[in-house]
N, CA and C of each residue as an Amber inpcrd file, in Angstrom:
protein
   171
  10.7660000   6.7790000  36.3730000  11.7330000   6.2450000  35.3390000
  10.6000000   6.7370000  34.6660000  10.9930000   6.1380000  32.7610000
   9.1460000   7.0020000  32.3350000   8.3580000   5.8040000  31.8750000
   7.4990000   6.8120000  31.2570000   6.0280000   5.7060000  31.8610000
   6.0430000   5.5230000  29.8220000   6.4240000   3.5810000  29.9190000
   6.0460000   2.9450000  28.6110000   5.3280000   2.8740000  28.1280000
   4.7750000   2.6470000  25.8560000   3.5050000   3.2610000  25.5940000
   3.6140000   1.5370000  25.0790000   2.4200000   1.6760000  25.3760000
   1.8660000   0.6050000  24.6190000   1.8990000   0.4880000  23.1580000
   1.8040000  -0.0610000  21.9900000   1.9590000  -0.9000000  20.8970000
   2.8640000  -0.0890000  20.2990000   2.0680000   0.1110000  18.4150000
   3.8640000  -0.1740000  17.3080000   4.1510000   1.4330000  17.4350000
   4.8320000   1.8170000  17.1250000   5.8470000   3.3040000  17.4240000
   4.9000000   3.9700000  16.5970000   5.1660000   5.2870000  16.1570000
   4.3680000   6.1800000  15.5700000   5.2230000   6.0480000  14.4050000
   4.9840000   6.8820000  12.7640000   5.5580000   6.0810000  12.2810000
   6.0430000   8.2440000  12.2020000   6.8820000   8.3630000  10.8330000
   6.8320000   9.1280000  10.0580000   5.6130000  10.1150000   9.0520000
   5.9440000   8.7230000   8.4480000   4.4470000   9.2470000   7.8000000
   3.1410000   8.6010000   8.0760000   2.2680000   8.7430000   8.5420000
   1.4930000   8.0240000   8.3950000   0.0640000   7.3100000   7.7820000
   0.0920000   6.5750000   7.3380000  -1.3340000   7.0530000   5.7920000
  -2.7110000   6.4480000   6.9350000  -3.3260000   7.6040000   6.2510000
  -4.3970000   7.4670000   7.1110000  -5.5700000   8.0330000   6.2370000
  -5.3630000   8.2300000   5.2590000  -6.3020000   8.6530000   4.3210000
  -6.8300000   7.3890000   4.0150000  -8.0870000   6.5090000   3.6010000
  -8.6830000   5.3290000   3.3200000  -9.2600000   5.7240000   1.4460000
  -8.8810000   4.4770000   0.7670000  -9.4730000   4.3740000  -0.4590000
  -9.8930000   3.1540000  -0.7500000 -11.7140000   2.9040000  -0.3980000
 -12.0510000   2.1070000  -1.2660000 -12.0700000   1.9650000  -2.8150000
 -12.0050000   1.1870000  -3.5520000 -12.1050000   0.7260000  -5.3070000
 -12.3330000  -0.6940000  -5.2910000 -13.2990000  -1.1470000  -7.1330000
 -13.7060000  -1.3570000  -7.2170000 -13.1100000  -2.2580000  -8.2500000
 -12.7650000  -2.6600000  -8.2690000 -11.9840000  -3.8700000 -10.0690000
 -12.6010000  -4.8050000 -10.6300000 -12.6370000  -5.2110000 -11.8090000
 -12.8160000  -6.2700000 -12.2730000 -12.2050000  -7.9490000 -11.4640000
 -12.5090000  -9.0050000 -12.0900000 -11.3240000  -9.2070000 -12.6070000
 -10.3680000  -9.9320000 -12.7900000 -10.5480000  -9.2410000 -13.7470000
  -8.9580000  -8.5510000 -14.7760000  -8.2000000  -8.3390000 -13.6810000
  -8.6640000  -6.5860000 -13.3400000  -7.8490000  -5.6180000 -12.3750000
  -6.7270000  -6.6260000 -11.6150000  -7.7790000  -6.9140000 -11.0730000
  -7.0040000  -8.5650000  -9.2010000  -6.6970000  -8.5290000  -9.9380000
  -6.8680000  -9.3870000 -10.9310000  -5.5740000 -11.1060000 -11.1700000
  -4.6380000  -9.5940000 -11.6330000  -4.2590000  -9.2880000 -12.5290000
  -2.7260000  -8.5430000 -12.0410000  -2.4160000  -8.0470000 -11.3030000
  -3.1310000  -7.7410000 -10.2810000  -2.1050000  -6.5010000  -9.4880000
  -1.6730000  -7.9310000  -8.2770000  -2.6080000  -8.9360000  -8.2230000
  -1.9900000 -10.0480000  -7.2430000  -1.2180000 -10.8250000  -8.5570000
  -1.7130000 -10.4250000  -9.6080000   0.4590000 -11.1310000 -10.1750000
   1.4980000 -10.6450000  -9.5830000   1.5410000  -9.0540000  -9.8180000
   2.4120000  -8.4550000  -9.8720000   2.7080000  -7.8230000  -8.5400000
   1.4380000  -8.0890000  -7.6410000   2.1980000  -8.5990000  -5.4490000
   2.9560000  -9.4070000  -5.7810000   2.7790000 -10.6330000  -6.2740000
   2.9460000 -11.8270000  -6.0060000   4.7700000 -11.4720000  -6.3250000
   5.1590000 -11.3980000  -7.8790000   5.6640000 -10.9950000  -8.4250000
   6.7240000  -9.8520000  -7.6650000   6.0350000  -8.7050000  -7.6010000
   7.3690000  -7.7130000  -6.4880000   7.2820000  -8.5990000  -4.4960000
   6.7540000  -9.7990000  -4.1360000   6.7010000  -9.7310000  -3.1160000
   5.9830000  -8.3840000  -1.7650000   4.9140000  -7.8670000  -2.5980000
   4.4560000  -6.9510000  -1.6290000   2.8740000  -7.5020000  -0.6110000
   2.8000000  -6.6260000  -0.7720000   1.1030000  -6.6810000  -0.8640000
   0.0600000  -5.5090000  -1.1450000  -1.2630000  -5.9100000  -1.4570000
  -2.7300000  -5.1780000  -2.6130000  -1.8710000  -3.4350000  -1.9470000
  -1.9870000  -3.5900000  -1.1930000  -2.3880000  -1.8370000  -1.2790000
  -1.0510000  -1.6910000  -1.1120000   0.6060000  -1.9160000  -0.6600000
   1.2190000  -2.2340000  -0.8270000   1.9870000  -1.5740000  -3.3850000
   1.0220000  -2.8240000  -3.3600000   1.5680000  -2.7540000  -4.9520000
   0.7810000  -1.6230000  -5.5450000  -0.7420000  -1.1080000  -4.9240000
  -1.5030000   0.3190000  -5.5800000  -1.3550000   1.6810000  -5.8180000
  -0.2530000   1.2130000  -4.1920000   1.0950000   2.2140000  -4.1690000
   2.0850000   2.8750000  -4.7940000   2.3340000   1.4690000  -5.7360000
   3.8980000   1.4130000  -6.3890000   2.6930000   2.1730000  -7.9070000
   1.9690000   1.6580000  -7.9560000   1.1730000   2.3160000  -9.8140000
   1.0570000   3.6190000  -9.2410000   0.7330000   3.8190000  -8.6890000
   0.2580000   5.3160000  -8.0160000   1.2120000   6.3250000  -8.0900000
   2.6810000   5.4400000  -7.9260000   3.8340000   6.1180000  -7.5500000
   4.2960000   5.6760000  -9.3910000   4.2340000   5.3310000 -10.2310000
   4.4990000   4.9930000 -10.5530000   4.0810000   6.2700000 -12.2960000
   2.4830000   6.2440000 -12.2310000   1.9110000   7.4500000 -11.9600000
   2.1610000   9.3040000 -12.6050000   2.4360000   8.9290000 -11.3350000
   3.9130000  10.0840000 -11.3090000   4.7770000  10.0500000 -11.9510000
   5.2720000   9.5120000 -12.1990000   6.6580000   8.5250000 -12.8900000
   6.1370000   8.7210000 -14.0540000   5.3310000   9.8500000 -15.1240000
   5.2990000   9.3800000 -16.7440000   5.1690000  10.0920000 -16.5270000
   5.1780000  11.4530000 -15.6740000   5.6780000  13.2310000 -16.4770000
   6.3440000  13.3050000 -16.9840000
């Protein structure tokens, strides 16, 4: 019988890099409003913003 593994399955693209960022109250409000509109978490909202910067090229 195969050995059972515990925990979440591994990801194809794991998020191993961590970035701490300081924001003004206005920037945090903008992020939170975006996240609420798009129904995403703060980290996902930041990833969306980074991808949008790359799309502007």
